[in-house]
N, C-alpha and C positions, 0 to 999 in steps of 0.2 A: 657737252653740245646742247645750244638750243635748237628746239624744234618750228619749223614754222607751223604756225596755229592751221592756216590751209591745207598743209601736207597730213598734219598729224589727224584730221578729222573728213579725211578723203577715203572712198573706198577703196579698198585694197586687199594685201594677203591677210593684215593683221586687224583691219579695221572696217566694218560694214555696218552702214548705217541707213536703216529702208523707212524712209520717214512717209512713205505709202501706205505703209501696212495700218492694217483696222487699228491694232492694237496699239502704235504707236504715240507716244511715250507710253511702254506699259511701265515704267517708273516714275514716279515725279520727284523734281527736283535739280534735273540734270538737264541742260542745255542740249546735250549729246548721250547718243545712248549706244553703244555697242553692239549690233545685232548678231555677231558673229556666232556668239552661243546663246540664242534668243531662248533654248529652254535650258537651262542650268543643269549640266554635266554631273552637281553634285548634289543635286536634288535628293538623288534615295542616299546619299551618305549622310549618317548621323554626323560626324564631323567633315565640317567644311570650313574653306578659308573667308566665307563672309560672315554675313552676320544674321542667321536667322531667327526668328522665333518658334519656340514652342508651343504648342496651344494646347490645354488640357479640354479635350472632349469628352466627358462621360468616363469612360475606361481606357479610351485613344488618346494617345499622342499624335497632334500634326504640326506637320513644319510646315512654317510658314513664312516664304520669302517675299514677302509684299514691301517690305522696307530693306531689303539688300539691293544693291545695285551691281555688286564685285565683280560678276562676269559681262557686266554692260560697261564697265570702266576701261578707258583705253588702255592704262598701263599694267593692266590684269594679265593680257594675254600669257606671258612668259609666265608666272605664277601657276597661272590655270595647266598650259600644258607637261608641265613639272611635274603637277600632280596626277595631271592623266597620267603620265608616263611610270608614275607610281605604284597602277594597276598590271602593266605588264613585267 
């Protein structure tokens, strides 16, 4: 089933785009950013469905999500919800 682009990128239950945010777009390379999960729910997890980078800084390892748009892509809401359900 083909989805109408105007319906796909309209604010609603599974998609929220806040273009008036001071930080929008938080990631480059996309015309549309889903702000539903502004802060990634997987940030504190070592394993996540996105593509984070791990940067060594002295003895610490820092998780960087600068190049990851996984929680902001429209089609990933179902995968995010399934992963979050695993915690309960």
